[in-house]
N, C-alpha and C positions, 0 to 999 in steps of 0.2 A: 559210538562217540565217545574219544577217550577225553576224559577232562585231567587237567594238570594237577598232579598232587600239591600238598601245602609247601614243601621242600622247592619245588620247581616254580611254584607262585612267586617265593619270598626271592629265590634266585633272580627272576625276571625282572621283579620290582627292584633289585638293588642295582641290576644291570640298566635298566631304565633312568634312574636317579644318576648314575655315574655319566651314561650319555647326556643327558641335558646340563649336568654340571659342566663338562668339557666343550660344549658348543658354546658357550658364553663366555666372554673374557671378564676379568676383573671388575672393566669400567660397565658392565652389563651390555655391551654391544655384541653383536652376532658377528662371530669371527668365521672366517672359511679355511679350510687347508688348501695351501695354494703348492700344488706340485712345481717341481724344477721346472717342467717344460708348459707350466700354465701360459706363459706370456705368447702372444702371437705376435710373430713379427708381421708389422705393416709398413707399407709405403705410400707417405701422403704426397700428393701433387703440389707441390708449393707455391706454383703461380700459372693459373690458365694459358700463359704466353708463353711458357717453355716447361719442358719436360725434366725439369730436377726433380728430383724425388727425396723427401726427408724419410729416413729409416726409423722407426720406433717399436718400442714394444708395448702392446695392450693387454691391459688384463679387464676381463669382462668381470664387471661388477653386478651388484642387486637390481633386480627390475625397479625398485623404489630407492635406487643409492643415487646419490651424488656424484660427480667426478673430480680430479685431481691432475695436474699436468706436473711433471716432473722435470725441471732442468738441470742439466750439469755446468760445471764452471769452465773457466778457459784453458785449464790445464788438463783435463780429462774429457772423456766421452761419458757417453750414457751407462757403460759399464761399472762405472765407479758408485752410480746411485742405485744398483739393481737392489740392494737391500732396501733401500728408503722405499722406492717402487713396491717391492713385493709385501713389507709392511702395512702400505697403504690399500693394495688390495686384499690383504687378509681382513682388512675391516669392512670388507664388502663394495670398495668404491670401484669403480669404473675408472683403471688408473692407465695414463699414457705415459710413456718414458722416451724423451724425444731425444735423437743425436742433432744436436744444432749443424746448421749448414758449414761445411769444412771439417768437420770430426766424426770419426766413428765411421760408420758406414754412407753418412750424409755427404759424399764426397764425389769429385769429378775432377778432372784436369785443370779445370779452371778455379775450381772451390775446394782448395785442402789447404789446412793449417800447416802439415806437416811439409808441403810442397812450399808451401809460403816461407816458412822457417828455413828451408834448406837454400833458398834461392836468394834469401836477404844476406845482405853484407853488414848490416848493421840494425840497430834497435828501431831507428828511424824508418827505414825502408821496409822492415817487419811490420811494423804498426801500419804503415802505408796499405802494404799488401792484404793486411788483415781489416782492414776499415772497408776495402772493396767486397770482403766475404761478410760480414755484419752489417752491410749494408742491406743485405737481404733478410735481416733476422725479424725484423718487425712483421714482413709479409708473411714469414716463414711462419711464426709464431700463431699469426691470426689463422693460416691455414690449420694449424695444429689444433686451435681451440674449436674450429669448426667442425673437425672431423670427432674431437670429443662430444660435441654437443650435441652431434646426431645419436650418440650412443647412450645418454643418458636421456631419462624421461623429461618432458616438457617444463615439468614444474620443479624439477630440481638444479640445485646449483653446481657450479664449478668453482675450485681453489686451485692455486697455483703454488709448486715449492720452486724456490729456484736460489742458485747458490754463485757467490762471487760476482762476476762480471755479468751475468745473467740476470741479476737482480733489477739492473736498470731496463731491460727488456721486458721484464714481467712487469714493471712500471708502465713502460709505455705502454703496453698492450691493455692494461686496466685503464688506460683513458678512451680506450676505443669498446672495451665491454664491461661488464660490471661482473668483477668477482666477486665469488661470496667472501673469501678470506685467503691470505697470503704467508707462506713462510719463507723468511729470507735469511738465509744461512752466510755467515760473514760476508754480508754484501757490500759490493765495491760500485760506489756510485760517484759521479762526478756532481760540481754543486747544484748544476742543471738538473740532473736526473732527482737530487733530492727535491728541489723544489717542487716538481711534477708530481712526486708523491705527497707533498704537503698539499698540494692542490685537489687532489682526490678526494672524492666522498670518504668519509671516515671507513675503512675497511679493518678488520679484526686481521692483525698481525702478528706472527710469532717472530722476534727478532733472536737470531741463536750468533754469539760471537764468543770469541778469545778476550781476555783482558789485554793482552801483550801484543794482540793483531791489532795495531794502534788504529789503522785506517777503518777497520770494520766496525771497532769497537765505539769509536766515535760517532759514526752513522748509524749505528743499531740505536745508542743513547738517544741522539738527537730525534731521530723519526719516532723512537717509541715514547719519548715526552709528548711530542707532537701529536701523535696518534689520540682521537678523541674516543675510540671503541673501547668500551669496556672488557672485551675479548682478549683484548691486545695482551702480548706476554713478552718479556724478553728472558732469556736464560744467558749467563756469562761463566766460562770455564777458564781455570788458569792455565796459564801457558800462551803459548802463539800458534797453535795449530788453526789450519783455515781449511776451508772448502770441504773437499772429501776426506781431508785427514782428520779432521776435527769428528765428521761421523764415524768413521772407521775406530777412533780412538774410545769414544764415547759410546759403548756397545748398545746401551739403553735407549740413545737418542731417537734411533729411528722409530721406535715403538711410542715414544712421547710425540713426535710429529703427527703419526697417523693417528693417535686419540685426539690430540687437538683438532686435527682437520676433521675428524669423523664428528665430534661433540659440536662442531660449528656447522656442520653440513645438514644437523639435523634437522 
């Protein structure tokens, strides 16, 4: 049997240290290398009563990791938030990036934001058409949550990341199930939606907004002040960028979101 010489042993030891160093993030969390094709395209049956399918990207997390649902805003589909989902997956979290009904691949002749926009003569008719689509979102999101809940261990929690208009639907879902935490990016909410958030059991919340995007800035400030969870956080950026525009502009933001969610899911 040939034993390694001193130089070979030294080289092996250094390589082992280097591998250990790069397998741990700066916050001490285990990171996964996520390949470009790591996301699994999944189809979620939105309602047992009919065959409409929601399309989503699912990233498999660690056996002992929690999960997170990522929702897009009303101006983009799930592709605009792929970097956010990938960053969460790199923290080992089970991550589900969903196309809301009417957007991306979750469409049909009856449910399509693009068709609704083309056939509408004015903003009023467009809002009416979209109301018929978004009326299904609460049950769609519950189905998405149930899908992800089957992927994580029974003793692990689930968080949610929502942007713009989907923030209100995240709050509505939180009335039915207990989220571990939520990230609300430039949240767009009516008075009623804000009151529903205030009636929730305190949930650690991370609010992200722009100083001159007046509606979301006021909403984020109001709800952050209201939140009684010590882990809650708010980040305000200069300018008026919102939704996916803000994320694409602030390159570090997706990593910050992922680390905050991971920390709260520990």
